[in-house]
SERO-4910 file (N, C-alpha, C, O; in steps of 0.05 Angstrom, whole numbers):
BEGIN
 pado doro    nc1    nc2    nc3   cac1   cac2   cac3    cc1    cc2    cc3    oc1    oc2    oc3
  Unk    A   -185    -90   -169   -158    -95   -180   -139    -75   -166   -145    -51   -164
  Unk    A   -117    -85   -158    -96    -68   -146    -77    -60   -168    -70    -76   -186
  Unk    A    -68    -35   -168    -51    -25   -189    -29     -8   -177    -34     11   -162
  Unk    A     -4    -14   -184     18      2   -177     25     20   -201     27     11   -223
  Unk    A     27     46   -196     31     66   -217     59     79   -214     66     86   -192
  Unk    A     74     81   -236    100     95   -234     97    125   -232     79    137   -244
  Unk    A    115    137   -217    116    166   -214    145    175   -211    162    159   -201
  Unk    A    150    200   -218    177    211   -217    180    226   -190    163    242   -183
  Unk    A    202    220   -176    207    233   -151    216    262   -156    237    267   -169
  Unk    A    201    281   -145    208    309   -148    222    320   -123    239    338   -125
  Unk    A    215    309   -100    227    319    -74    226    296    -54    208    280    -54
  Unk    A    247    295    -38    248    275    -16    252    290     10    269    308     11
  Unk    A    237    283     31    239    297     57    229    278     79    217    258     73
  Unk    A    234    286    103    223    271    126    200    288    138    202    313    140
  Unk    A    178    275    145    156    290    157    161    295    186    183    290    196
  Unk    A    141    305    200    145    312    229    152    288    246    164    292    267
  Unk    A    144    264    237    151    240    252    176    227    242    182    204    249
  Unk    A    191    241    225    216    231    213    212    207    194    229    190    191
  Unk    A    188    206    182    182    185    162    190    196    135    183    218    128
  Unk    A    204    179    119    212    188     92    188    192     75    171    174     72
  Unk    A    186    215     62    163    222     45    174    234     20    198    241     18
  Unk    A    157    236      0    165    249    -25    142    261    -40    119    253    -36
  Unk    A    148    281    -56    129    292    -75    134    277   -101    157    278   -112
  Unk    A    114    264   -112    116    247   -135     98    257   -157     75    263   -152
  Unk    A    109    258   -181     93    267   -204     84    243   -220    100    226   -228
  Unk    A     58    241   -225     46    221   -242     36    234   -267     12    241   -269
  Unk    A     54    238   -286     46    251   -311     36    279   -307     18    288   -321
  Unk    A     47    293   -288     39    321   -283     22    324   -258     19    347   -248
  Unk    A     10    303   -248     -6    304   -224     13    297   -201     25    276   -200
  Unk    A     16    316   -182     35    312   -160     20    304   -134      1    317   -126
  Unk    A     30    283   -121     19    274    -96     41    269    -76     64    264    -83
  Unk    A     33    270    -51     52    263    -29     50    233    -25     29    221    -23
  Unk    A     74    220    -23     76    191    -21     96    183      1    116    197      4
  Unk    A     90    162     15    108    152     35    131    136     22    125    118      5
  Unk    A    155    142     29    179    129     17    192    110     37    215    102     33
  Unk    A    178    102     58    189     85     79    199     58     68    219     47     78
  Unk    A    186     48     47    193     22     35    215     25     14    227      5      5
  Unk    A    221     50      6    241     55    -14    259     77     -5    261     98    -17
  Unk    A    273     73     18    289     95     30    312    105     12    323    127     17
  Unk    A    320     90     -8    342     98    -25    333    114    -50    349    122    -66
  Unk    A    306    118    -52    296    133    -75    307    161    -75    307    175    -54
  Unk    A    315    171    -98    327    197   -101    311    214   -121    296    204   -137
  Unk    A    314    240   -118    301    259   -137    309    252   -165    333    247   -171
  Unk    A    290    251   -183    295    244   -211    290    215   -218    288    208   -241
  Unk    A    289    198   -198    284    169   -203    254    165   -204    238    182   -198
  Unk    A    246    141   -213    218    133   -214    213    111   -193    230     94   -188
  Unk    A    189    113   -181    181     93   -162    153     82   -170    138     96   -183
  Unk    A    147     58   -163    121     46   -166    106     52   -140    115     45   -118
  Unk    A     82     64   -143     66     72   -119     40     57   -119     26     54   -139
  Unk    A     34     46    -95      9     32    -90     -3     42    -64     11     40    -43
  Unk    A    -27     51    -64    -41     59    -39    -25     80    -23    -25     78      2
  Unk    A    -12     98    -36      3    120    -23     31    113    -13     44    129      0
  Unk    A     40     89    -20     67     80    -12     83     73    -37     74     59    -55
  Unk    A    108     83    -39    126     75    -60    136     47    -52    146     43    -30
  Unk    A    132     27    -70    139      0    -63    164    -10    -77    175    -31    -70
  Unk    A    173      4    -98    198     -4   -111    208     19   -129    193     37   -137
  Unk    A    234     19   -134    246     38   -152    249     25   -179    258      2   -180
  Unk    A    242     39   -201    245     28   -228    260     47   -246    262     71   -239
  Unk    A    271     37   -268    285     56   -286    264     71   -303    241     63   -305
  Unk    A    273     92   -316    256    109   -331    242     94   -354    219     99   -360
  Unk    A    257     77   -368    246     62   -390    222     45   -381    201     45   -394
  Unk    A    225     31   -359    203     14   -349    179     32   -341    156     24   -347
  Unk    A    184     54   -328    163     73   -320    148     82   -345    123     83   -345
  Unk    A    162     90   -366    149    100   -391    132     78   -404    111     83   -415
  Unk    A    142     53   -403    127     31   -415    101     26   -400     80     21   -412
  Unk    A    102     28   -373     77     25   -357     58     48   -363     34     43   -366
  Unk    A     68     73   -364     51     96   -370     37     92   -398     14     98   -401
  Unk    A     52     82   -417     41     77   -444     19     57   -443     -2     61   -455
  Unk    A     23     35   -428      2     15   -426    -23     26   -411    -45     21   -419
  Unk    A    -18     42   -390    -41     53   -375    -57     73   -392    -81     73   -391
  Unk    A    -43     89   -408    -56    107   -426    -73     92   -446    -96    100   -452
  Unk    A    -63     70   -456    -78     54   -475   -103     43   -462   -124     40   -475
  Unk    A   -101     37   -436   -124     26   -421   -142     48   -410   -163     42   -399
  Unk    A   -134     73   -413   -148     96   -402   -153     94   -372   -174    102   -362
  Unk    A   -133     84   -358   -136     81   -329   -123    104   -313   -124    103   -289
  Unk    A   -112    124   -326    -99    146   -312   -120    165   -300   -112    181   -283
  Unk    A   -145    164   -308   -165    182   -297   -169    180   -267   -175    200   -254
  Unk    A   -164    156   -256   -168    153   -227   -147    169   -211   -151    173   -187
  Unk    A   -125    178   -223   -105    194   -209   -115    222   -204   -102    237   -189
  Unk    A   -136    230   -217   -146    258   -215   -165    262   -191   -181    281   -192
  Unk    A   -164    246   -171   -180    249   -147   -169    273   -131   -146    274   -125
  Unk    A   -187    292   -124   -177    316   -110   -165    308    -83   -175    290    -69
  Unk    A   -143    322    -76   -130    317    -50   -136    339    -31   -139    362    -39
  Unk    A   -138    333     -5   -143    354     15   -120    373     16    -97    366     11
  Unk    A   -126    398     22   -104    419     23    -87    416     47    -68    431     51
***
């Protein structure tokens, strides 16, 4: 099953190749995400992330509703995969 998870944009920057990137918080777990598909995403907004790419910007209410459903399904555990340093 493919799943897009909402996360809050903490930082927006360009990497060494000038690709839009961001630090995204998923309920306290922070990951680096490509923002190439959502170039207008701003710090403080929420994005839906799938396979390391932000695929859309959503409002906070929608993000919280999705988090609530995921918590009910206990699917947030997969976000705890260790990331390379």
